[in-house]
C-alpha positions as CSV (number, residue, x, y, z in Angstrom):
1,X,36.3,130.0,20.2
2,X,35.7,131.2,23.8
3,X,35.5,134.8,24.9
4,X,38.1,135.6,27.5
5,X,36.5,137.6,30.5
6,X,39.8,139.4,30.9
7,X,39.5,140.8,27.3
8,X,35.9,141.9,27.9
9,X,36.9,143.6,31.2
10,X,40.0,145.2,29.7
11,X,38.2,146.6,26.6
12,X,35.2,147.7,28.6
13,X,37.2,149.5,31.2
14,X,39.3,151.1,28.5
15,X,36.2,152.4,26.6
16,X,34.6,153.7,29.8
17,X,37.9,155.5,30.7
18,X,38.3,157.1,27.2
19,X,34.6,157.7,26.4
20,X,32.6,157.9,29.5
21,X,29.8,160.1,27.9
22,X,29.3,157.5,25.2
23,X,27.8,155.0,27.5
24,X,24.5,154.8,29.6
25,X,22.6,152.2,31.5
26,X,20.8,151.3,28.3
27,X,22.3,148.1,26.7
28,X,20.8,148.8,23.1
29,X,22.5,152.2,23.1
30,X,25.8,150.7,24.5
31,X,25.9,148.1,21.7
32,X,25.7,150.8,19.1
33,X,28.5,152.7,21.0
34,X,30.8,149.6,21.2
35,X,30.2,149.1,17.5
36,X,31.2,152.7,16.6
37,X,34.2,152.9,19.0
38,X,35.8,149.6,18.3
39,X,36.7,147.3,15.4
40,X,35.0,144.3,17.1
41,X,33.4,142.2,14.4
42,X,31.9,139.4,16.4
43,X,28.3,140.2,17.7
44,X,28.9,137.9,20.7
45,X,32.0,139.8,21.8
46,X,30.2,143.1,21.2
47,X,27.3,142.1,23.2
48,X,29.5,140.9,26.1
49,X,31.4,144.2,26.2
50,X,28.2,146.2,26.0
51,X,26.8,144.2,28.9
52,X,29.8,144.6,31.0
53,X,29.7,148.4,30.4
54,X,26.0,148.5,31.1
55,X,26.5,146.8,34.5
56,X,29.4,149.0,35.5
57,X,27.3,152.1,34.6
58,X,24.3,150.9,36.6
59,X,26.7,150.2,39.6
60,X,28.2,153.6,39.4
61,X,24.8,155.2,39.4
62,X,23.4,153.1,42.3
63,X,26.3,154.1,44.4
64,X,26.2,157.9,43.4
């Protein structure tokens, strides 16, 4: 079953909006945060969301 990019982006943006302090530019820490804050059971989906959040945080720091 394919992972929809829109689902990853929507969930990632929602998590960043609600819990901005829970995420950093560290992928491993973001994986743990996604696991704690969501009910995503699939490792692949969790990793996609964590990767998206990591990229967003990195881009935000680069522009700041």
